[in-house]
N, C-alpha and C positions, 0 to 999 in steps of 0.2 A: 698234861702235855698240850691239849687243845687250848687251854687258857694262855700258856706261854706263847704259842704261835699267834693267837689273836692279838696279844699285847704287842708283839713284834710288828705286825701289819699296821696296827694303829700308830705306832711310833714312826714308821716309815712314811705314812700318809701325812703326819704332822710335819715331818722334816721337808717333804716335797712342797707343802703349802708355804712353809717359811722361806724356802729357797726362791719360790716364784715371786713372793712379795718383795724380796730383796734383789730381784734380777734387774740389770741395767736397762735403759730405754732402748727401743729398737734401733738397729744400726741402719746406715744408708742403703744397705743391700736388701733390706726388708721391704715388701710391697707396702706403699702408703695406703691409708684409708681413702676411698673415693670421695671426692668433694664436688659440690655443684659448680658448674661452669660460671665464669665471670660474665658480666654483661657483654664485654667485647667478644668473648668466645661464643656466646649465644647468638650474636649477630652474624659472625663470620662462618660458623660451622653449618654446613648444609644439613637439613633434616634427613632422617633415615627414610628409605623407601618404605611405602606402606606394605604391610603384610598382605599375602594373597587373599586373606579373608576380609580385607577392608574394601573390596570392590574392584571391578575391572576398569579399563580405560574407557573413555567416552565412545559410544557406538559409532558416531558419525566421523568419518575421516575424509580424506581427499576422494572426490568422485564417488561419494556414498550413494548417489542416485544413478550411477552409470548403468546402462542396459535398460533403463526405463524410457519408453517411447511416448512422447507427448505431442499433441496437436494444439497449437496456440493461436487464438484469434486476437490480433492487436486492434482490429476495428476498421479503420479507414483505408488509406493508401500509404505506401512507403514514402517517408519524408514529410508526411502531414504533421503540423505543429503539435497536435495532441498525441496522436497514435504512435508517432515515432518515439516519444518518451516512454509510452507503455511498452513498446517493442524493446527499447534499451534496457528497461528493467527486467524483462523476461530473458534477454540475452545474458545479462549479468547473473541471473539466477541459474541459468543453464551452465554457465562457466563455473559457478561456485559449487554446484551439485554434481556435475557430470552428466546430467540428463540429456537425452537426444530429443531435440525440439524442432518441429516443423511449423512454420509460420504461414497463416492463411489470411490474406487481406480481403476485405469485403465491402469497401466503399461506404461503410455505415449503412448498408442496405439490408434491412431485416429479412427480406425475401431471399437475398443471396446468402445471408448467414444460415438460414434454414437448409438450403440446398447444400451448402458447403459442410454443414454439420453432418448431414446424411452421408456425404462422401467420406468424411473423416471417420465415421463409425465403421464404414465398410472396410477400412484399412486395419481395423482392430488394434488401435493403440492401447497403451495402458491407461492413458488419461487424456481428457480434452478440457481446455480452459476456454470458456466462451464469453462473449458479450451478450447480455440478456435482452437486447433491444427488441427482439420479436415478441417477448412477453410469454407468460405461462401458458396461455391457451394454445399458442402455436408451437411452443417448444416442448412442453411436458411429455406428450406422447413419444416424441423422439428421444427424450432423455430416459424415459421408461425403457425403451428398447435398448439403449446403450448400457444402462445399468444392468439389465437382464443378461447382458453378455459379459459382465464383469469389468466394464469400462468405467473408470472414475470420471465424474464430471464436476467441474467447479465453475463459478461465474465471477465476472469482473464488471465494473463500471455501471451496469444496470442490473438491479436485483431481480431474481426470480423467486419470490417468497414461497410459493407453493412447492416448487421443486426442491428448494433448499430445506424446507421443513420435512419433506418426505425422505430426502437422502442425506441429511446432515451426518447421520451416523456412518454413512459410507464415504464421507470425505467431501461432500458438496458444501463448499464455503462461499464467502463473498468478500471481495476486496474492492472497495469503492465508496463513494459518498452515499449516504441515505438520501435518495433523490428529492423527495418532497421537502424534507428539512433543509437541504442545501439550497433549493430554489427559494424557499421562504426566507431563509437567512440572507441571501443575496438581495432580494427585493427590499427587505427591511433595512439592510445596511445602505443600499443605494438611496433610499428615501432620506435616511439620516444624514448621509454625507453630501447629498445634493442640495438639501434645504428646500426641496419642492414642497408645495402646500396642496391641500385638498382643492380639487378643481383643475390642477395642472395635468398635462397630457404626457403619457409615456408610450413609446413604441416597443412592443415585445415581439421578438422574432424567435419562434421556438418550434417545438415538436410535440404539441399536445395530442396530436392524432395517433402517436405511437403508444401502444399499450405498454405500461410499465415505464418506459423512457419518458413519456409525457408528464409523469408526476412532477418532474423537476420544473418544467415550464408552468404547470398549474400552481406550484408553490410560489413562484415568482409573481404570477398574476394575483393570487390571493393576498399576498403581502402588499402589493401596490394598491389594490382596491380597498383593502382595509384602511390604508392611509388616506383614502379619499381621492386617489388619482384616477383619471380617465385612461383606459388602456386601449390602444390601437393594436390589435393582434394580427400577426401574419404567420401562417404555417410555412416552415422551410420546405421548399419543393425538392424533389429528388435530385435535380441537376445541381442545385446549390448545396445540398447535403453532401454530394460527392466532390464538388469543386466550388469553394466559396466565391471565387471571382465571378461565377455565373449569376450570382445574386445581385450584382450592381444595378441592373435595370429595375429589379423589384424594389430595392432600397430607395433609389432615387424617386421612383414612382410614389412610394408611401410618403416620403418626406415632402414631396411636391404637393400631394393631396392634403397633407396635414401640416401646414407651416407652424402650427401652434405647439408641435412636439418639442418638449424640453429635455426628455430623457430617452435613451435607446438602450435596451438590454437584449443581448444576443445569447441565446441558450445553445451554443455550439462552439467548441473550441476554435475551429478553423475560421468561423465567421468573426469571432472576437478578435482573432489575430489579423483580420482583414479590415478592421473598423476604420482605420485611417483612409484606406482606399474608398470605402463606402462614403465616408463623410466628405472627402474631397470631391467625389463625383457628384454629390448633392450640393456642392457649393458652400460647404461649411468650413469654418476655421476652428483651430483647437480651442476647446472650451465653449463653443457656441451651444452645444448640448452636452448634457452629462451622459457619458457612455460607460456601461458596465456589462459584465458577462462572465461566461465560462470559456476557457480555462487559461492558465498560464502557458505561454509559449515565447519563443524569441521575438516574434512579431508583436505580441501583446506587450512585452517589456519595452520595446522601442516605442510603441504607441503611448504607453504611460509616460515614459520619459519625455516624449514630444508634446504631451498635453492633449492628445487625441482621446485617450482612454483614461478614465478616472478610477475604476474599481474592477477588480477581478477576484473571483473566488477560486481558491487553489485546491484542486482535487488530489494533488501529489500523485499523479498518474504513474510515475515510475514505480511506486509501491504496488499499484494494481498489477503491473506486469510481473514484478518480482514475486509477489505472494501468490499469483496465479500458478506459476511453475512450482514454487515451494510447497503449496498446498498439495498438489498432486504427488510430489515426491514424498512428503511426510506421510500421506495416506498409503501410498503404494508400498513403501519400505517399512513403515512403523505402525500402520493402521490407525493413524490419528483421525479423529472426526473433523468435520468441517469447521473452519474458523471464520468468524465475521469480523472484518477489519474496516473501520470507517476511516477512509483516507481524506475526507473533505474537512480540513481542519482550520482554515483561516483565510484571510483576505490579503490582497496585495494592492497597494496604492502608491502614490508618490512618496509617502513617508518611509516605506520599507523596500521599495523596488530596487534600490542600488545594492542592498545587502544580498538579495537573491539573484541579481542579474548574472553574476559569473557562473553560478550553478545552472541557471536556465540556458545560458549559451552553450553549456556542455550537454544540454538535453538530459539532465538528471532531475531538475525541478521544473 
């Protein structure tokens, strides 16, 4: 009996196989086999959204630094050719991040910067962006006090290398030119473009007496002297440091006492922007002496285009303002360490001035 049942099952299985082999092709109502999309389909079809396990959205959104209180030092006075651009960069960063920023102007006076920094610390902000003109010796004890209270400090324009090394992990960064290198580069380029020879005389108007800040002036002098030039040096006095036009009597006096001067280098943005006034007061015409300096401004551009100013090194000071605010936000919100950003990148002369002029008039460059 079992053998007969077994043979029956076997015969049924063989019949089923035979029937399936002879079955007709699938009809239109049957589901087709999935095929790869054509090239056109691949281009026009949007990709699927990532799964939750593939990562979240970017952390930073609109106003990602809102609620963070910052005190920011632009440097000189409102409307100054250099510091106004620093300020503009900071204002844009505040707008982009949502940070609450208070601005403190200091007339480029290191003593005032120290007093104002102490006052800023007393308000207990989340962060302070400073100009490093007073130098490490004067500034560092005050920075120690601020850091001990949890206030983030960062610097711009003039480096504080000791404070930066000590508090870099806490967000102390630097946005600006490396001062000695920038000064040396300007002096070297000025010699090259002017064609002056060993024995010629240059007038250097700078700030060697300021700790830290003076390294830039020293760099210029070293480059000029290495080329064999004789250097007539004049320290920028406090009145001229705050208001460039106050320096007219000083400039005319130097030029009168040294009629052999063939080059003038001003180590101060506002003085460089006033070079046409200085030269005219001294009875000079465009091109009578080779004029160079720091930094780019609307007045400096006009002076280059008019032939009064031949060479300017560009600190891109807008970036100093922007990254000063951004550094504090990045550290406060995301605990990033201090960044060092060298903004002193190039020169402006008659060959490229027209390219930059529109941006400089907007006070972005």
